C-alpha positions in Angstrom: -25.3 69.1 44.5 -27.4 67.4 47.2 -30.6 69.0 48.2 -30.7 67.8 51.8 -28.5 66.2 54.5 -24.7 66.1 54.3 -22.2 64.2 52.3 -18.8 63.4 53.9 -15.8 61.7 52.4 -13.0 60.7 54.7 -14.7 62.8 57.4 -14.8 66.0 55.3 -17.9 67.8 54.1 -17.7 67.8 50.3 -19.3 71.3 50.0 -16.6 72.8 52.2 -13.5 70.8 51.2 -14.2 69.8 47.7 -10.9 71.0 46.3 -8.9 69.1 49.0 -10.9 65.9 48.4 -10.6 65.8 44.6 -7.0 64.6 44.7 -8.2 61.5 46.7 -11.1 60.7 44.4 -11.0 59.2 40.9 -14.3 59.3 38.9 -15.1 57.2 35.8 -18.2 58.5 34.0 -20.7 56.3 32.2 -20.6 58.4 29.1 -17.7 58.1 26.8 -16.0 61.3 27.8 -12.9 60.9 25.6 -11.4 63.7 23.5 -11.1 63.0 19.8 -7.7 63.9 18.3 -5.7 62.7 21.4 -4.0 59.4 21.6 -4.1 57.2 24.7 -0.9 58.6 26.3 -2.0 62.2 25.7 -5.4 61.6 27.2 -4.3 59.9 30.4 -1.4 62.3 30.8 -3.8 65.2 30.5 -6.1 63.7 33.2 -3.0 63.6 35.4 -2.1 67.2 34.8 -5.7 68.3 35.5 -5.3 66.6 38.9 -2.2 68.6 39.7 0.5 66.2 38.5 3.6 67.6 36.8 3.6 66.8 33.1 6.6 64.5 33.1 5.2 62.5 36.1 1.7 62.3 34.6 3.1 60.9 31.3 5.3 58.4 33.0 2.3 57.3 35.1 0.2 57.1 31.9 2.7 54.7 30.3 2.7 52.5 33.4 -1.1 52.3 33.5 -1.6 51.6 29.8 0.8 48.7 30.1 -1.0 47.4 33.1 -4.4 47.7 31.4 -3.4 45.9 28.2 -3.2 49.1 26.1 0.5 49.2 25.6 0.3 48.7 21.8 -2.5 51.2 21.4 -1.0 54.0 23.5 -0.2 56.1 20.5 -3.5 55.3 18.6 -6.1 58.1 18.4 -9.0 57.6 20.8 -11.6 57.7 18.0 -10.1 54.5 16.7 -10.5 52.6 20.0 -13.0 49.8 20.5 -15.7 50.0 23.2 -13.6 47.8 25.5 -10.5 49.9 24.9 -12.5 53.1 25.6 -13.6 51.7 29.0 -10.0 50.8 29.9 -8.6 54.2 28.9 -11.3 55.8 31.0 -10.2 53.6 33.9 -6.6 54.6 33.3 -7.6 58.3 33.5 -9.4 57.6 36.7 -6.3 56.0 38.2 -3.6 58.2 36.9 -3.3 60.4 40.1 -3.4 57.3 42.4 -6.7 58.2 44.2 -7.8 56.4 47.4 -11.5 56.3 46.4 -12.8 55.3 42.9 -16.3 56.3 41.9 -17.2 54.1 38.9 -20.5 54.7 37.0 -21.5 51.7 34.9 -17.9 50.6 34.3 -18.9 47.6 32.1 -21.4 49.6 30.0 -21.2 48.6 26.3 -18.8 45.7 26.8 -19.2 42.2 25.3 -19.0 39.2 27.7 -15.3 38.8 27.4 -14.7 42.6 27.9 -17.0 42.6 30.9 -15.1 39.7 32.5 -11.8 41.4 31.9 -13.0 44.7 33.4 -14.4 43.0 36.5 -11.2 41.2 37.0 -9.3 44.5 36.9 -11.7 46.0 39.4 -11.4 43.1 41.7 -7.6 43.4 41.6 -7.9 47.1 42.4 -10.2 46.4 45.4 -7.5 44.2 46.9 -4.9 46.9 46.9 -4.2 48.4 50.4 -5.9 51.7 50.9 -8.1 51.5 47.8 -11.9 51.7 48.0 -14.3 51.3 45.1 -17.9 52.5 44.7 -19.8 51.1 41.7 -23.2 52.4 40.4 -24.7 49.9 38.0 -27.8 48.3 36.6 -25.9 45.0 36.2 -26.2 43.5 39.7 -24.0 40.6 38.8 -21.1 43.1 38.6 -21.8 44.1 42.2 -21.7 40.4 43.3 -18.4 39.8 41.6 -16.6 42.9 42.9 -18.2 44.3 46.0 -18.8 43.3 49.6 -21.5 45.9 50.4 -24.5 47.1 48.5 -27.0 49.9 48.8 -30.2 49.4 47.0 -32.1 52.5 46.0 -35.8 52.8 45.1 -37.0 56.2 43.9 -34.0 57.9 45.4 -34.4 56.4 48.9 -32.4 53.6 50.5 -34.5 50.4 50.4 -31.8 48.2 51.9 -28.1 48.2 52.7 -25.5 45.8 54.1 -23.0 43.2 53.1 -24.1 40.9 50.3 -24.3 38.0 52.8 -26.5 40.0 55.1 -28.8 41.1 52.3 -29.2 37.6 50.9 -29.5 35.9 54.3 -32.5 38.2 55.2 -34.6 37.0 52.3 -37.7 34.8 52.5 -37.5 31.0 52.7 -39.1 30.2 49.3 -39.7 27.1 47.2 -40.7 26.7 43.6 -43.4 24.1 43.1 -44.7 22.2 40.1 -47.6 19.6 40.2 -50.2 17.8 38.1 -53.9 17.5 38.9 -57.0 16.3 37.3 -58.6 19.7 37.1 -58.2 23.4 38.1 -60.4 23.0 41.1 -58.1 20.5 42.7 -55.1 22.8 42.0 -57.0 25.6 43.6 -57.6 23.5 46.7 -53.9 22.7 46.9 -53.0 26.4 46.8 -55.7 27.1 49.5 -54.3 24.3 51.7 -50.8 25.8 51.4 -52.1 29.1 52.5 -54.1 27.6 55.4 -50.9 26.0 56.6 -49.1 29.4 56.8 -47.4 29.6 53.3 -47.5 32.7 51.3 -48.4 31.5 47.8 -48.0 33.2 44.4 -49.2 31.3 41.4 -46.7 30.8 38.6 -47.0 31.9 34.9 -48.5 28.5 34.0 -51.1 26.2 35.6 -49.5 23.8 38.1 -46.8 26.2 39.2 -46.4 28.4 42.2 -43.9 30.0 44.5 -44.4 29.4 48.2 -42.7 31.4 51.0 -42.6 29.4 54.3 -41.1 29.8 57.7 -37.7 28.3 58.4 -39.4 25.7 60.6 -41.4 24.4 57.6 -40.4 20.8 56.7 -40.3 20.0 52.9 -42.3 16.9 53.7 -45.3 19.1 54.4 -45.5 20.0 50.7 -45.9 16.3 49.8 -48.4 15.7 52.6 -50.6 18.5 51.5 -50.4 17.5 47.8 -51.3 13.9 48.7 -54.3 15.1 50.8 -55.5 17.4 48.0 -55.1 14.7 45.3 -52.3 16.4 43.3 -49.0 14.9 42.2 -46.0 17.0 43.1 -43.6 16.8 40.2 -41.1 19.6 41.1 -39.9 21.1 44.4 -36.8 23.2 44.7 -35.6 26.0 46.9 -35.5 29.3 45.2 -31.9 30.4 44.4 -31.4 33.9 45.7 -29.0 36.3 44.0 -28.9 40.0 44.2 -31.1 40.5 41.1 -33.8 38.2 42.5 -33.6 39.9 45.9 -33.8 43.3 44.4 -37.0 42.5 42.4 -38.6 40.9 45.5 -37.7 43.9 47.6 -39.1 46.6 45.3 -42.0 44.4 44.2 -41.1 44.5 40.5 -40.8 40.9 39.4 -40.3 41.7 35.7 -38.9 45.3 35.8 -35.3 46.0 34.9 -33.3 46.9 38.0 -32.7 50.5 38.9 -29.1 51.4 39.8 -27.6 49.7 42.8 -24.5 51.1 44.5 -21.8 48.5 45.5 -18.9 49.2 47.8 -15.6 47.4 48.1 -13.6 48.0 51.3 -16.1 50.5 52.7 -14.7 50.3 56.2 -11.4 51.8 54.9 -12.9 54.6 52.9 -15.2 56.1 55.6 -17.7 57.2 53.0 -21.0 58.4 54.4 -24.0 60.3 53.2 
């Protein structure tokens, strides 16, 4: 339960209309959450009944979903005999059984190998394309957000550090270059770094001598790097624009270059879901 502010889903306050909203929401938890002793059909069918579906309808829907998610041959297998990838897919089936409008997915690719992760992300992308469906992902794997979502909310210690479309978030990042050079001694390298700073660049030395990251204005011409290097007596051996993805942007934003990312929330089709907080 939130401690401040309001949470609205489809215009309704969740504290006042929680029961009415549950039928429109599907939740996939990070933890395993499956019931030993049940087979796939029984588990998904039970999820449907818990969401108010008649038993016959929920079982029919369970058969449809397990076929769509590649679990047709495992539908009567007990859940404790499922692989990690199968468990994630059966959890997704239980999330979808009552045909919710809004899917809340907590670490949906957790524990999957590369092939399983690719398959799960493909499933989520196909779901996001369906009319009237909206997905909200919470994950430490920011590549998952980039592959599935159009919007992202980046959190730092519980507060929103940035939000927007992926294009907006990436476009707003610094104009940065990664430099490599050779020089006769450390003093000459130090003078080169100082010259960059005097010219308006924000310079961060790299992990090794002769390396640095330089943030410059959009008006900066790359030729200026070569000119300053020549004036300082260093030989520039590498110059490339920094490739910016969501993971790099996140670490720059929160000032944790080597820290593992905290959860980021990604949204697909946010404008249709009208989710706010």
